[in-house]
C-alpha positions, -999 to 999 in steps of 0.1 A, spaced: 0 0 0 18 31 -13 -8 57 -4 -34 57 24 -54 83 5 -56 62 -27 -64 31 -7 -93 48 11 -107 64 -21 -106 31 -40 -121 11 -11 -148 37 -4 -158 40 -41 -158 2 -44 -181 -1 -14 -204 26 -28 -205 9 -63 -211 -25 -47 -238 -12 -25 -255 5 -54 -252 -26 -75 -268 -48 -48 -295 -21 -42 -302 -21 -80 -305 -59 -81 -329 -58 -51 -348 -30 -67 -350 -49 -100 -363 -80 -83 -388 -59 -63 -400 -42 -94 -404 -75 -112 -425 -88 -83 -446 -56 -83 -451 -58 -120 -461 -95 -118 -485 -87 -90 -500 -59 -111 -504 -82 -142 -520 -108 -120 -545 -83 -106 -554 -70 -141 -558 -106 -154 -581 -115 -125 -602 -83 -131 -606 -92 -168 -614 -128 -159 -642 -117 -135 -656 -94 -161 -655 -120 -189 -670 -147 -166 -700 -124 -160 -704 -117 -197 -702 -153 -206 -726 -165 -179 -751 -139 -192 -744 -149 -228 -734 -114 -237 -711 -107 -266 -676 -97 -254 -668 -61 -266 -636 -57 -286 -623 -30 -263 -618 -56 -235 -589 -72 -253 -562 -61 -277 -528 -73 -289 -516 -76 -254 -545 -96 -241 -563 -127 -252 -590 -151 -239 -605 -185 -246 -638 -200 -236 -639 -238 -237 -670 -259 -232 -657 -293 -227 -632 -300 -255 -647 -275 -278 -634 -239 -282 -666 -219 -279 -653 -183 -280 -619 -167 -284 -602 -134 -290 -589 -128 -325 -553 -131 -314 -556 -164 -294 -545 -198 -307 -570 -227 -313 -554 -249 -287 -558 -246 -249 -536 -218 -238 -533 -229 -202 -547 -255 -178 -579 -242 -162 -569 -252 -127 -573 -219 -109 -536 -209 -110 -513 -187 -130 -490 -200 -157 -463 -186 -179 -466 -196 -216 -448 -187 -248 -468 -178 -278 -462 -159 -310 -427 -148 -298 -438 -134 -265 -441 -146 -229 -477 -145 -215 -491 -147 -180 -522 -168 -181 -550 -177 -157 -576 -204 -163 -605 -217 -142 -637 -237 -146 -667 -215 -143 -696 -223 -119 -716 -239 -147 -693 -268 -144 -687 -275 -181 -673 -242 -192 -637 -230 -186 -623 -195 -192 -586 -187 -199 -573 -151 -198 -537 -142 -207 -517 -110 -209 -482 -103 -223 -458 -105 -194 -426 -92 -211 -441 -58 -217 -442 -52 -180 -406 -67 -176 -394 -43 -203 -411 -14 -185 -395 -25 -152 -361 -27 -168 -366 8 -184 -375 23 -151 -346 6 -134 -322 17 -161 -334 53 -157 -327 50 -120 -292 35 -124 -279 58 -152 -279 89 -129 -260 70 -103 -233 61 -129 -231 97 -141 -229 110 -106 -202 85 -96 -172 108 -107 -187 136 -86 -190 112 -56 -154 101 -62 -142 137 -62 -162 144 -30 -148 113 -14 -113 123 -24 -117 158 -10 -132 145 23 -105 119 27 -78 145 19 -93 168 45 -94 139 70 -57 131 63 -48 168 68 -35 163 104 -10 137 91 3 162 65 4 189 92 24 166 115 48 158 86 53 195 78 60 203 115 86 176 116 103 186 83 106 222 95 124 213 127 160 220 132 184 191 136 190 199 172 154 207 182 141 179 205 112 198 221 79 180 225 52 183 199 21 201 208 -8 176 212 -36 201 205 -52 200 171 -45 163 164 -73 137 162 -74 107 186 -59 84 160 -27 104 158 -23 107 196 -3 75 199 21 87 171 26 121 187 32 105 221 57 80 206 75 109 188 77 130 220 91 100 238 117 95 210 126 132 211 131 130 249 154 100 245 173 117 216 177 148 237 192 128 265 216 110 241 228 143 225 233 158 260 255 128 268 274 133 235 280 170 243 293 161 277 315 135 261 330 161 239 339 184 268 351 155 290 372 140 262 388 174 255 398 177 291 408 141 297 429 138 265 445 172 263 457 172 299 480 142 296 492 153 262 502 187 276 521 169 304 537 146 279 549 176 258 563 193 288 582 162 298 596 158 263 607 194 263 625 189 297 641 157 284 654 175 253 670 202 275 686 176 298 696 150 272 699 171 241 681 165 209 682 130 197 665 109 170 643 91 194 632 123 211 624 138 177 603 108 168 584 110 201 578 147 196 564 141 161 543 113 173 529 134 202 522 163 178 504 139 154 484 125 183 475 160 195 464 169 159 444 137 156 426 143 189 418 179 180 404 167 146 383 140 163 368 165 187 362 189 159 344 164 137 325 152 168 312 188 174 303 195 137 285 162 131 264 158 163 258 193 175 249 216 146 240 248 164 222 277 146 221 300 177 253 318 166 243 326 130 256 359 116 263 373 82 298 362 74 322 372 46 342 343 34 369 367 21 375 383 54 374 350 73 400 336 48 422 366 56 420 358 93 429 321 88 458 329 64 472 353 91 470 324 116 487 300 93 511 323 76 542 316 98 538 278 93 533 282 56 562 306 53 584 281 72 577 257 44 588 283 20 554 283 3 535 312 -12 499 318 -3 476 344 -20 440 355 -16 419 367 -45 383 372 -54 356 393 -38 332 395 -9 311 363 -4 283 366 21 262 340 38 245 334 72 266 310 92 285 304 124 318 322 118 338 297 140 325 268 118 335 286 86 370 292 101 373 255 109 364 247 73 389 272 59 416 261 83 413 225 72 412 234 35 444 255 39 461 229 61 453 202 35 468 224 7 499 233 27 506 197 37 507 184 1 522 215 -16 560 210 -20 587 234 -9 585 267 -29 550 258 -39 520 280 -43 485 281 -27 457 303 -40 424 310 -23 395 326 -43 362 338 -29 332 349 -47 295 346 -54 279 328 -83 242 327 -89 236 339 -54 258 311 -39 288 321 -18 319 300 -27 355 295 -16 381 278 -38 415 265 -26 441 255 -52 476 243 -48 506 232 -68 508 198 -52 504 163 -67 466 164 -67 443 135 -62 438 107 -88 403 107 -103 396 72 -90 403 83 -54 380 114 -54 348 95 -43 365 84 -11 385 114 1 356 126 22 354 94 41 367 95 77 402 83 82 408 77 45 440 90 30 451 86 -5 479 60 -4 472 54 33 501 60 57 525 54 28 514 86 10 540 96 -16 546 129 1 554 112 35 532 138 51 516 125 83 478 130 87 447 116 103 424 115 72 398 137 90 404 171 76 382 168 45 356 149 65 353 179 87 350 202 57 322 179 43 303 179 76 303 218 78 294 222 42 264 198 46 253 218 76 249 249 53 236 229 23 269 233 5 285 212 -22 321 202 -26 337 199 -60 372 185 -68 391 193 -99 426 199 -113 439 234 -109 444 249 -144 467 276 -130 488 258 -104 485 222 -116 476 206 -83 443 200 -65 414 225 -66 387 222 -40 356 245 -42 329 247 -17 296 263 -29 271 271 -3 233 273 -6 218 306 -19 220 333 8 190 334 31 182 356 60 187 344 96 150 336 101 150 315 70 175 290 84 
């Protein structure tokens, strides 16, 4: 069953049609019975009249019979009188009951009885199929309007059922307009009794989800505290060891491992926050160009240490968003470009607006990504070439996953291509058309 509305309309119309058909059959049968009773009464009236005329030996007037009526008067085995349209053989048995006989291509209703004289019998018959045809005509005239009005009934049934299903559509609309982090209970007013269990079940589900997300938020804060504290102590101890023992290969490996662990933990916490706690309470009108300037200023020393060149071009690109989330997105895009751009390489960032969609494009002169690997680079923990990446650059495989999560939060799209100007990878994020804060 794909549609409740279609199911109800079809079933209701089927019940109406079946009910009308049964009523028509019953009406037809009742009409036949009434027509038969009427014919029998007319035959008996003519029989009584003819019996009086015959007993008084009076000539039977022609107006008493016509093509639809006939009579026979038998005295013993002899046919004494008859209507002009009757046969010369006995039309029915004169036993005081009604009979159905076929004669001259018609069905006749006949009644015969022996008169009081004892040796004379009278048979009177009337065409029966005339009344049947009349009954069928009356019934047909009664059924045809029902057939014609059936489409109107179907439309009315459809409208009534659609109106009755309105609360379901209203509930669906209310749910579809909810923000991802809105777990408040649904209002119970305005819903029929049949939807009350569904609304109650949804409110119970929202309550459990709210509790689960609260635990997730606490986990993020607890993990940040529990993981960062020992790492900070480890870095301090490594620094003290390097001062006491001097720099060595083993200490350098430990430092790099600790830094990689710290970076991985920060990335895990970041993707945790962006994926489970989308918050629209801090929305403001942001300019991607200005935010890119801030992130470049933060990263400039590290980029300059690699002897790389970074430039920002383009124009103002506005959208309603959380500035801190956009900074995380830009930071990961720039970090990704800086990691895989070789010494003396170039990084270019371009902001702009196309068809009302704010966009940011990051290009580099690095090795790029093979076309076969593009569908997977947004997966968590996936790195092209794994830990044996050709550049030997350490990473966690989470940077582009964070970019994807933030882009999805703002209905953005990510496109990968080869940079025509620099020869490396080009990543462009196009956000949804700008809307006001209330429209989010």
